[in-house]
C-alpha positions in Angstrom: 93.2 17.8 97.3 94.6 14.3 97.0 97.0 15.7 94.4 98.2 18.4 96.7 98.8 16.1 99.6 100.8 13.8 97.4 103.0 16.5 95.9 104.7 17.5 99.2 106.1 14.0 100.1 107.3 13.6 96.5 109.1 17.0 96.6 110.8 16.0 99.9 111.8 12.7 98.5 113.4 14.3 95.4 115.2 16.8 97.6 116.5 14.1 99.9 118.0 12.3 97.0 120.2 15.3 95.9 123.7 14.3 97.2 125.5 16.8 99.4 128.2 19.0 97.9 131.6 18.0 99.2 134.8 19.9 99.4 138.0 17.9 98.8 140.8 19.7 100.8 144.6 19.3 100.9 145.3 19.6 104.7 148.9 20.0 106.0 149.3 16.6 107.7 151.7 13.7 107.3 148.8 11.6 106.0 149.1 10.8 102.3 145.6 11.7 101.2 143.0 14.6 100.9 140.0 15.1 103.3 136.4 15.7 102.5 134.4 18.4 104.2 131.0 20.0 103.9 130.7 23.7 103.0 130.2 26.1 105.9 126.7 26.1 107.2 126.4 29.9 106.6 127.3 29.5 102.9 124.3 29.4 100.6 124.1 26.3 98.3 124.4 28.4 95.2 127.5 30.2 96.6 129.0 26.8 97.6 128.5 25.5 94.1 130.6 28.4 92.8 133.6 27.7 94.9 136.7 27.1 92.8 139.7 24.9 93.3 142.8 26.8 94.4 141.2 28.8 97.2 142.2 28.4 100.9 139.8 27.2 103.5 140.1 26.9 107.2 139.1 23.4 108.4 138.8 21.5 111.7 141.4 18.8 112.0 141.5 16.9 115.2 141.6 19.4 118.0 143.0 22.1 115.8 142.0 24.3 112.9 144.3 24.3 109.9 144.5 26.2 106.6 144.1 23.9 103.6 143.7 24.3 99.8 140.5 23.3 98.0 141.4 20.9 95.3 138.0 19.9 94.0 134.3 19.8 94.7 132.0 16.8 94.2 129.3 14.6 95.6 131.0 11.3 96.3 132.9 10.3 99.4 133.9 7.1 101.1 132.6 8.7 104.3 128.9 9.2 104.9 128.0 12.9 104.6 126.5 13.0 108.1 129.9 12.1 109.6 131.7 14.8 107.7 132.8 18.0 109.4 132.1 21.4 107.9 134.7 23.9 106.7 135.1 26.7 109.3 135.7 29.5 106.8 136.4 30.3 103.2 139.5 32.5 103.0 139.7 33.5 99.4 137.2 34.7 96.8 139.4 33.8 93.8 141.9 31.0 93.4 145.4 31.7 94.4 146.7 29.0 92.1 145.6 28.4 88.5 144.3 24.9 87.5 147.4 23.9 85.7 149.6 24.6 88.8 147.2 22.7 91.0 147.5 19.7 88.7 151.3 20.1 88.6 151.7 20.2 92.4 149.4 17.2 92.8 151.7 15.4 90.3 154.7 16.5 92.3 153.2 15.0 95.5 152.7 11.7 93.7 156.1 11.7 92.0 158.1 12.6 95.1 155.9 10.5 97.4 155.1 13.3 99.8 151.7 14.0 101.5 149.7 16.3 99.2 148.7 18.6 102.0 152.3 19.2 103.1 153.2 19.9 99.4 150.7 22.7 99.2 151.7 24.0 102.6 155.3 24.1 101.4 154.6 26.1 98.2 152.5 28.8 99.9 154.2 31.8 101.5 154.2 31.6 105.3 151.6 34.4 105.7 149.2 32.5 103.5 149.8 29.3 105.4 148.8 31.1 108.5 145.5 32.2 106.9 146.4 35.9 106.5 144.7 37.8 103.7 146.1 37.5 100.3 146.7 41.3 100.0 149.7 43.3 98.9 150.8 45.8 101.6 153.7 48.0 100.6 155.6 50.2 103.1 157.1 53.5 102.2 160.7 52.2 102.1 159.9 48.9 100.2 162.2 48.7 97.2 160.6 48.7 93.8 163.4 47.9 91.4 162.8 49.1 87.9 159.1 49.9 88.6 157.3 50.9 85.4 154.0 49.8 84.1 155.1 49.7 80.5 157.6 46.9 81.2 160.0 48.3 78.6 163.7 47.8 78.2 166.5 50.4 78.3 168.3 51.1 75.1 172.0 50.6 76.0 172.0 46.9 75.2 175.4 45.5 74.1 175.6 43.9 70.7 175.7 40.1 70.9 178.5 38.1 69.2 177.6 35.6 66.6 177.2 32.6 69.0 175.0 34.7 71.3 172.9 35.9 68.4 172.4 32.4 67.1 171.2 31.3 70.6 168.9 34.3 70.9 167.4 33.8 67.5 166.8 30.1 68.1 165.2 30.6 71.4 163.2 33.6 70.2 161.7 31.4 67.5 160.4 29.0 70.3 158.6 31.6 72.4 155.0 30.7 72.8 155.6 27.0 72.9 157.4 24.4 75.1 161.0 23.8 74.4 163.8 22.7 76.7 167.2 24.1 75.8 170.5 23.4 77.4 172.6 26.6 77.0 176.2 25.4 77.6 178.6 28.3 77.7 182.1 28.6 79.1 182.5 31.0 82.1 182.4 34.5 80.8 180.9 33.6 77.4 177.8 35.8 78.0 175.0 33.5 79.0 173.4 36.3 81.0 173.2 38.5 78.0 171.3 35.8 76.2 168.9 35.6 79.1 168.4 39.4 79.1 167.7 39.6 75.4 165.2 36.8 75.6 163.5 38.4 78.6 163.2 41.7 76.6 161.4 39.8 73.9 159.1 38.1 76.5 158.2 41.5 78.1 157.5 42.9 74.7 154.9 40.2 74.2 153.2 41.3 77.5 154.4 38.2 79.4 156.5 37.4 82.4 159.9 35.7 83.0 160.8 33.5 85.9 164.6 33.2 86.7 166.0 30.7 89.2 169.4 31.1 90.7 171.0 28.5 93.1 172.0 30.8 96.0 170.6 33.8 97.8 174.0 35.4 97.5 173.5 35.6 93.7 170.2 37.4 93.8 171.6 41.0 94.6 173.9 41.0 91.6 171.2 39.5 89.3 168.6 42.0 90.5 171.1 44.9 90.0 171.8 43.8 86.4 168.2 43.2 85.5 167.0 46.4 87.2 169.6 48.3 85.2 168.2 46.9 82.0 164.4 46.7 82.4 161.7 49.2 83.4 159.4 46.7 85.1 158.7 45.5 88.6 161.1 42.7 89.6 159.7 40.4 92.3 162.3 38.7 94.5 161.7 35.4 96.3 164.1 33.7 98.7 164.3 32.6 102.3 166.3 35.6 103.5 163.3 37.9 103.1 160.6 38.8 105.6 157.3 37.0 105.4 155.5 40.2 104.2 158.1 40.9 101.5 157.8 37.4 100.2 154.0 37.5 100.2 154.0 40.8 98.3 156.4 39.4 95.7 154.3 36.2 95.4 151.1 38.1 94.9 152.7 40.6 92.4 153.9 37.7 90.3 150.5 36.0 90.5 148.5 39.1 89.4 150.9 39.9 86.6 152.2 43.1 88.1 155.8 41.8 88.3 157.3 41.4 84.8 160.3 39.5 86.1 160.5 37.0 89.0 163.9 36.1 90.4 164.4 33.6 93.2 166.0 30.5 94.6 164.7 26.9 94.6 161.3 27.5 96.1 160.5 30.3 93.6 159.6 27.5 91.1 156.2 27.3 92.9 155.4 31.0 92.3 152.2 31.5 90.1 152.5 33.9 87.2 149.5 35.3 85.4 151.2 35.6 82.0 154.1 33.1 82.0 156.5 33.6 79.0 159.8 32.0 79.8 161.6 30.0 82.6 165.4 30.3 83.0 167.3 28.1 85.4 170.8 29.5 85.8 173.6 27.2 86.9 171.2 24.3 86.4 173.8 21.8 87.5 173.9 23.1 91.1 172.8 20.7 93.8 171.1 23.6 95.6 168.2 23.1 93.3 167.4 19.8 95.0 165.6 20.0 98.3 167.2 17.7 100.9 164.4 17.3 103.4 160.6 17.4 103.6 159.3 17.6 100.0 162.5 16.4 98.3 161.8 18.0 94.9 164.2 19.1 92.2 163.4 22.7 91.1 165.1 22.0 87.8 163.1 18.9 87.0 159.9 20.5 88.3 160.6 23.6 86.3 160.8 21.5 83.1 157.4 19.9 83.9 155.9 23.3 84.7 157.2 24.8 81.4 155.7 21.9 79.5 152.3 22.5 81.1 152.4 26.3 80.5 153.7 25.8 77.0 156.7 28.1 77.4 160.4 27.6 76.7 162.7 26.6 79.6 166.4 27.5 79.4 169.0 25.5 81.4 172.2 27.5 81.6 175.6 26.3 82.8 179.3 26.2 82.0 179.4 22.7 83.6 176.0 21.0 82.8 174.8 18.1 84.9 175.2 14.8 83.3 171.4 14.3 83.2 171.0 17.5 81.1 173.9 16.8 78.9 172.6 13.3 78.2 169.2 14.6 77.3 170.8 17.2 74.9 173.0 14.5 73.3 170.0 12.3 72.8 168.1 15.1 71.1 165.5 15.6 73.8 166.8 19.1 74.5 168.0 21.8 72.2 171.7 22.1 72.7 173.2 25.6 72.2 176.9 26.2 73.0 178.8 29.4 73.6 182.6 29.0 73.3 183.7 32.6 72.8 184.7 35.0 75.6 184.9 38.8 75.1 187.9 39.8 73.1 189.3 41.6 76.2 188.9 38.6 78.4 191.8 36.1 78.3 191.2 32.4 78.8 192.9 31.3 82.1 196.0 29.1 82.0 195.8 26.0 84.1 198.7 24.5 86.1 198.6 21.2 88.0 201.0 21.7 90.9 202.3 18.4 92.2 202.8 18.8 95.9 204.2 15.3 96.6 207.5 15.6 98.4 207.1 19.3 99.0 207.2 20.8 102.5 203.9 22.8 102.8 203.2 25.7 105.1 199.7 25.3 106.4 198.7 23.6 103.2 200.4 26.1 100.9 203.4 25.3 98.7 206.3 27.8 98.4 205.6 28.2 94.7 202.0 29.2 95.4 203.1 31.9 97.8 205.4 33.3 95.1 202.6 33.3 92.6 200.3 35.1 95.0 202.9 37.8 95.6 203.6 38.2 91.9 199.9 38.8 91.0 199.4 41.2 93.9 202.5 43.3 92.9 200.9 43.6 89.5 197.9 45.3 91.1 195.6 42.3 90.7 193.4 40.3 93.0 193.8 36.6 94.1 191.2 34.0 95.0 192.2 31.1 97.3 189.6 28.3 97.3 189.3 26.0 100.4 186.1 24.2 100.7 186.3 23.8 104.5 185.0 26.3 107.1 186.7 27.0 110.4 190.3 27.1 111.5 191.2 23.4 111.4 189.1 20.3 110.8 190.9 18.3 113.5 192.1 19.0 117.1 194.1 16.3 118.7 196.4 15.6 121.7 200.1 15.2 120.7 200.7 13.0 123.7 197.9 10.4 123.9 196.3 10.8 120.4 192.9 11.9 121.7 190.7 13.4 118.9 188.0 16.0 119.4 184.9 14.1 118.0 181.2 14.9 118.0 179.3 12.9 120.6 176.3 12.6 118.3 177.8 12.2 114.9 180.5 10.0 113.2 182.6 13.1 112.6 185.3 15.2 114.1 184.7 18.6 115.6 186.1 21.6 113.7 188.1 24.2 115.5 186.8 27.7 115.0 188.7 30.8 116.3 185.9 33.4 115.8 184.2 32.9 118.2 186.4 30.2 119.8 184.6 26.9 119.8 184.6 23.3 118.6 181.7 22.8 116.1 180.1 19.9 114.4 179.3 20.9 110.8 176.7 18.1 110.6 174.5 18.6 113.7 175.7 22.2 114.5 176.6 21.2 118.1 179.1 23.6 119.8 181.5 23.0 122.6 184.0 25.2 124.4 187.7 24.7 123.7 189.4 23.1 126.7 192.9 24.2 127.7 194.0 20.6 128.1 193.3 17.1 126.8 190.2 15.7 128.5 191.8 12.2 128.5 195.4 12.7 129.8 195.2 16.4 130.8 198.2 17.3 128.6 198.3 20.8 127.2 200.0 19.6 124.0 196.9 20.2 121.8 197.6 20.4 118.1 195.6 21.1 115.0 195.6 19.3 111.7 194.3 20.4 108.4 193.3 23.7 106.9 190.1 25.7 107.0 189.2 29.2 105.7 189.9 30.9 109.1 193.4 29.4 109.2 194.1 30.4 105.6 192.9 33.9 106.3 195.2 34.2 109.3 198.2 32.8 107.4 197.7 34.9 104.3 197.3 38.1 106.4 200.5 37.4 108.2 202.4 36.8 105.0 200.9 39.7 103.1 200.3 42.3 105.8 199.8 45.2 103.4 197.0 43.4 101.5 193.4 43.0 102.7 192.4 39.4 103.1 188.7 38.9 102.7 187.1 35.7 103.9 183.8 34.7 102.4 182.0 31.6 103.9 178.9 30.8 105.8 180.4 32.0 109.0 181.6 35.4 107.8 178.4 36.3 106.0 175.8 35.4 108.7 174.8 38.9 109.4 172.4 40.7 107.1 174.0 42.5 104.2 177.5 41.3 105.3 178.1 39.5 102.0 177.2 42.6 100.0 179.6 44.6 102.1 182.4 42.1 101.5 181.7 41.9 97.8 181.7 45.7 97.5 185.3 45.7 98.9 186.3 43.2 96.2 184.5 45.1 93.4 186.4 48.3 94.3 189.2 46.7 92.3 192.0 47.3 94.8 194.5 44.4 95.3 193.2 41.9 97.8 193.1 38.2 98.6 189.8 36.5 98.7 189.6 33.2 100.5 186.5 31.1 101.0 184.3 28.1 100.2 181.9 27.2 97.4 180.1 30.5 97.9 182.9 32.0 95.8 182.3 29.5 93.0 178.7 30.3 92.2 178.4 32.9 89.5 180.1 35.9 91.0 181.9 38.3 88.7 185.3 39.3 90.0 187.0 41.2 87.1 190.1 42.0 89.2 191.0 38.4 90.0 193.9 37.2 87.9 195.0 34.2 90.0 192.8 31.4 91.4 194.5 28.9 93.7 192.7 25.6 94.6 194.4 24.3 97.7 192.9 20.7 97.9 191.7 19.4 94.6 191.8 15.7 95.6 188.9 15.1 97.9 186.4 14.5 95.2 188.5 12.1 93.2 187.8 9.2 95.6 184.4 10.1 97.0 182.1 7.3 98.1 179.3 9.1 96.2 179.1 8.1 92.5 178.5 11.8 91.7 181.7 12.8 93.5 183.9 13.3 90.5 181.1 15.1 88.6 180.6 17.6 91.5 184.4 18.0 92.0 184.9 18.8 88.3 182.0 21.3 88.3 183.4 23.0 91.3 186.9 23.2 89.9 185.8 24.7 86.6 183.4 27.1 88.3 186.0 28.3 90.7 188.7 28.6 88.0 186.2 30.6 85.9 186.6 33.5 88.3 190.0 34.2 86.8 190.8 36.1 83.7 187.4 37.7 83.2 188.8 41.1 82.3 191.9 42.4 80.7 194.3 40.7 83.1 195.4 37.2 81.9 194.2 34.6 84.3 196.0 31.7 85.9 194.6 28.8 87.8 196.9 26.8 90.2 195.5 23.4 91.3 197.5 21.8 94.2 197.2 18.1 94.0 198.9 14.8 95.1 197.5 13.1 92.0 198.7 15.4 89.1 198.6 12.4 86.7 195.0 11.4 87.5 193.0 11.0 84.3 190.2 13.2 85.7 192.4 16.2 86.4 194.4 15.7 83.2 191.2 15.7 81.1 189.7 18.7 82.8 192.9 20.8 82.5 193.8 19.9 78.9 190.5 19.0 77.2 187.9 20.9 79.3 184.7 20.0 81.1 182.6 19.0 78.1 185.1 16.2 77.1 185.4 15.1 80.7 181.6 14.9 81.0 181.2 12.8 77.9 183.8 10.4 79.2 182.0 10.2 82.5 178.7 9.5 80.7 180.3 6.5 79.1 181.4 5.2 82.5 177.9 5.8 83.9 176.4 3.8 81.1 178.7 0.9 81.7 177.9 1.0 85.4 174.2 1.3 84.7 174.0 4.4 86.9 172.0 7.7 86.3 171.2 9.1 83.8 170.9 5.6 82.3 169.0 4.3 85.3 166.7 5.8 87.9 167.2 5.8 91.7 165.1 6.0 94.8 166.6 6.1 98.2 164.6 4.8 101.2 166.1 6.2 104.4 165.4 5.3 108.0 166.8 6.6 111.3 166.4 6.0 115.0 168.1 6.5 118.3 168.2 2.6 118.5 170.9 1.2 116.2 169.0 -1.9 115.1 165.6 -0.3 114.3 166.5 1.3 110.9 167.9 -2.0 109.5 164.9 -3.9 110.8 162.5 -1.5 109.2 164.3 -1.5 105.9 164.4 -5.3 105.8 160.6 -5.3 106.1 160.5 -2.8 103.2 162.7 -5.1 101.1 160.2 -8.0 101.8 157.3 -5.7 100.7 159.1 -4.8 97.5 159.8 -8.5 96.7 156.1 -9.2 97.1 155.1 -6.2 95.0 157.5 -7.4 92.2 155.9 -10.8 92.2 152.3 -9.4 92.2 152.9 -7.0 89.4 155.4 -9.1 87.4 157.9 -6.3 87.6 161.3 -7.1 86.2 164.5 -5.1 86.3 164.2 -3.7 89.8 167.5 -3.9 91.7 167.6 -3.5 95.5 170.9 -2.6 97.2 170.8 -2.9 101.0 169.8 -2.3 103.7 173.2 -0.8 104.5 174.4 1.7 107.1 174.5 5.2 105.6 178.0 6.5 104.8 177.7 8.6 108.0 175.9 6.0 110.1 175.3 8.2 113.2 174.2 11.8 112.8 172.6 14.1 115.4 172.3 11.2 117.8 170.4 9.0 115.3 171.6 5.8 113.6 170.9 5.8 109.9 170.5 3.2 107.2 169.3 3.2 103.7 167.8 0.9 100.9 168.5 1.8 97.3 166.1 1.0 94.5 167.4 1.1 91.0 165.7 0.5 87.6 166.1 1.4 84.0 162.3 2.0 83.8 161.2 5.1 85.6 157.5 4.2 85.2 157.9 0.8 86.7 159.9 2.2 89.6 157.3 4.9 90.2 154.5 2.3 90.1 156.0 0.5 93.1 156.3 3.5 95.3 152.7 4.3 96.1 151.8 0.8 97.3 155.2 0.6 99.0 154.5 3.8 101.1 151.0 2.6 101.9 152.3 -0.7 103.2 155.2 0.9 105.1 152.7 3.1 107.0 151.0 0.1 108.4 154.2 -1.6 109.7 154.6 -1.6 113.5 158.3 -1.1 112.8 157.5 2.3 111.1 156.6 3.7 114.5 160.1 3.1 115.8 161.9 5.0 113.0 161.7 8.2 111.1 161.7 7.2 107.4 161.7 9.1 104.1 161.7 8.5 100.4 164.1 10.4 98.1 163.2 10.1 94.4 166.1 11.0 92.1 168.5 11.5 95.1 171.4 13.9 94.6 173.0 13.3 98.0 173.7 9.6 98.7 175.3 10.3 102.1 
């Protein structure tokens, strides 16, 4: 009996020494860490031990319950188990995210210095963030483009030319392993056909393709072309869809049902059961960089994802970013070029139209009006590019000089005619149009400058028998309005298109024979060091809409700086030569891609708080440099932002620059931890932008 009485306490002692199972959860909160919880009390220990990372859990957080993502299980925590709260509910039986994507998104949280819980909250569809079941629910009228379980291709594929075939063969040889390829092809050279043939090979291997495009407006034409080519389910993901539609597409990609996934920036987070290739079309486009919250680059994150999934990634563009071109020239990327356009497609002729000393009518020169009329009489279409919405960017009083300015931003209000209003394009404030000057009561109110509404009105009055179609953010707000406008263009009847950058991004307008760029000078003298790069990309992309069919194309560029080296190089030597010259300038200036940038921003309704906070940040960085013996870090600022006041907030910024990405990254985690403890941090809203694209 003594043995029996001793065995019970020993058993209890052993049992008490077994550490509790802990669940490490990414909870959507601004705190830059994960949180430990105990399993639900109703969950048996054996079942708790089988929980896998990547499932969703509902957890208590303060006075609320939130949906988080399980990242790991373990037995060690810096908090005593008796003080830990229990998970309220397990929401998934199987992981929604595979292990390699869990690791990638945790890497993204660290690299972009964003709270890990908010990262996972960002990448999940809204319905899953709300804790709804991860189930596909299709309605009767839900579109199923190209639905076929065999995932086969149709047989009417065009025959590639020699350059296309070389690109296809080279990339086909790299299927099944990681390769990053820059596919640089002039507009109309057939990059999309290369994509299609590669996707066909991927589908034949039983794998999936993920295709990113920069704008929602490009997805309908991309879907149409892909659906006409492939007999497979195409999942579409962008912000213009309903929550249910996006969830269905996300799940169909994750379970392998969708052979092709097409989407905008956020689609890079979509899981795929059998990834085979990642294609990023128009890789240079700044739309691939998120400008708030998790400030990620879908292009850069896509390259990291392809590396982890061991699949090729193709970066396609007629005007590659300097970062991608530099990597290609350095041999880090494959570099494939397409110079040929179809035999029936004529290369557009460029003309720099010097408007110095010429009397303009609403921004248009007489010669340009003549050219527009000539092309319309030939039965062609004309595209007029003006990168400014509204009727006029300035309203002023002709008697006292009063300017209509935004009360909350350092900017002028733009006059809009439909509906009549004065709008700020930075904070979206709207004001009624007064019949008189608010300062002197004069009715002599005048406008200055040209917007898309004004160009539409002018062109319609000068060419009354020709439809004028305006395409900008204002004219396409209603659902399907853009498709309706594009259908009118694609009918082929003579018309004039006028609009903003929406017209420059990948649209195919075979009837356009003349492209007119009204103001080409704004990017030549931009305060942003990327200004000339972005201007050149826009000009070439817009110009590429001309001469894509049998009609010979012409491009008229109105400018007051016709002899400027940038314009001369672009017109006479092309984008590639221009970009190589700009790379040389960047190297001399020690700017990206030869150095790496981080922008620390702060804003407050008090004008002095941002600078005070950033000065504290600068002191912390100096201390960290001394402690870690870090050399080569340059700090610029604090300085007021180029637009100091926006939406009622005063803004300032501190720029960090280094040639060593690793050393720069090593500073950011301790910097953020230190900034969160500052009392000054409670008086500002601050953010860190790694690899910033927008310096304004």
